[in-house]
C-alpha positions as CSV (number, residue, x, y, z in Angstrom):
1,M,36.3,44.7,-14.7
2,G,38.8,42.0,-13.7
3,S,39.0,38.4,-14.5
4,L,36.9,35.7,-12.9
5,G,38.2,34.5,-9.6
6,P,37.8,31.0,-8.2
7,F,34.7,31.8,-6.2
8,E,32.9,33.2,-9.3
9,I,33.9,30.1,-11.3
10,I,32.5,27.8,-8.6
11,I,29.2,29.7,-8.5
12,I,28.9,29.6,-12.3
13,A,29.6,25.8,-12.3
14,V,27.0,25.2,-9.5
15,V,24.4,27.2,-11.4
16,L,25.1,25.3,-14.6
17,L,24.9,22.0,-12.8
18,L,21.6,22.9,-11.3
19,F,20.1,24.3,-14.5
20,F,21.2,21.6,-17.0
21,G,21.9,18.6,-14.8
22,A,25.0,16.4,-14.7
23,K,24.0,14.3,-17.7
24,R,23.6,17.3,-20.1
25,L,26.8,19.2,-19.2
26,P,29.1,16.9,-21.2
27,E,26.8,17.1,-24.3
28,L,26.7,20.9,-24.0
29,A,30.5,21.1,-23.7
30,R,31.0,18.9,-26.8
31,G,28.5,21.1,-28.7
32,I,30.3,24.3,-27.7
33,G,33.7,22.7,-28.6
34,K,32.5,21.7,-32.0
35,S,31.0,25.1,-32.6
36,L,34.2,26.9,-31.7
37,K,36.2,24.6,-33.9
38,E,33.9,25.3,-36.9
39,F,34.0,29.0,-36.2
40,K,37.9,29.1,-36.1
41,K,38.0,27.0,-39.3
42,A,35.7,29.4,-41.1
43,T,37.6,32.4,-39.8
44,R,40.9,30.9,-41.0
45,D,39.4,30.1,-44.4
46,I,38.1,33.6,-44.9
47,Q,41.5,35.1,-43.8
48,D,43.3,32.8,-46.3
49,E,40.9,33.9,-49.1
50,I,41.6,37.6,-48.2
51,D,45.3,37.0,-48.1
52,S,45.4,35.2,-51.4
53,A,43.2,37.9,-53.0
54,T,45.4,40.7,-51.8
55,D,48.7,39.0,-52.8
56,S,49.4,40.2,-56.2
57,S,52.8,40.8,-57.7
58,S,52.4,44.5,-58.2
59,D,51.0,45.2,-54.7
60,K,53.5,42.9,-52.9
61,Y,56.3,45.5,-52.6
62,I,54.3,48.7,-51.8
63,N,55.3,50.4,-48.6
64,H,52.9,52.9,-47.0
65,D,54.7,55.8,-45.3
66,N,53.4,58.6,-43.1
67,T,53.3,61.1,-45.9
68,G,50.1,59.6,-47.4
69,Y,51.9,58.5,-50.5
70,D,52.7,55.0,-51.6
71,H,56.1,54.1,-53.0
72,V,57.5,50.9,-54.3
73,D,60.4,49.3,-52.5
74,Q,62.9,49.2,-55.3
75,E,65.3,46.8,-53.7
76,K,62.6,44.1,-53.2
77,E,61.3,44.6,-56.7
78,D,64.8,44.2,-58.1
79,E,65.4,41.0,-56.1
80,S,62.1,39.6,-57.4
81,K,63.2,40.4,-61.0
82,Q,66.5,38.6,-60.4
83,D,64.7,35.6,-59.0
84,Q,62.4,35.5,-62.0
85,E,65.4,35.7,-64.4
86,A,67.2,32.9,-62.5
87,D,64.1,30.7,-62.8
88,K,63.9,31.3,-66.5
89,K,67.6,30.4,-67.0
90,E,67.0,27.1,-65.0
91,N,64.1,26.2,-67.3
């Protein structure tokens, strides 16, 4: 299956024009646009919730390797501890 060519797009446009009429097509396009906008917003909100739920300090530095075991990236964990200590000294 390939993409739609110009001839197929023209046929679809003519069928839509005959089926819905010239006055209803802009209303339908607006409705579809609003629906897509709401769908994308809801998808983004859900993804943000998932990301915030999975971002915990202990899980942040776990690397998954091909052995099936999880190991903590020690360098990143040390950098995080150093950053936390620097923040404490500033306060």
